[in-house]
Steps between C-alpha positions, in 0.01 A plus 500: 500500500656341195836593354605414148868497414610671180834324472638154562576374848842384614390154612802429722457833679131431543562153642742643757240757603236229533724300731578811707132585528385151594764487771337805658129436474215309341291644224153617595190454289456876481853571378529701182643303212723568206349365180750309288491395138443129437857466372643649819272283714612195306868582553449554873294184542769302322763631738270435794428145390868438435567565867627857483215594731397184678321644801130568502423866453240600754302266717244392242645516150818410319664738257363350179144558619544876505400704198747761614735593778447734795578867462720465809745305285476751215601774739833322549574499128568760235234449234519850363173651385185306586130541433277491807139396440 
């Protein structure tokens, strides 16, 4: 399942949710992902690389290697209307 966001993401809120989620569990290869725009990905990677999220996300990949973020994180946030594909 892929989810496309119709409005911009609050990056600080998203980063907090990522930290909360990674404290609970590791991502699995079969997790559903949220598809982000390249601009959003760039902003998040910049924050990640600046040390805002320094831990590895999941056991195999770091955050900047993801093309999106798990739906489990999206469920913690208010994105408003989304398109599910």
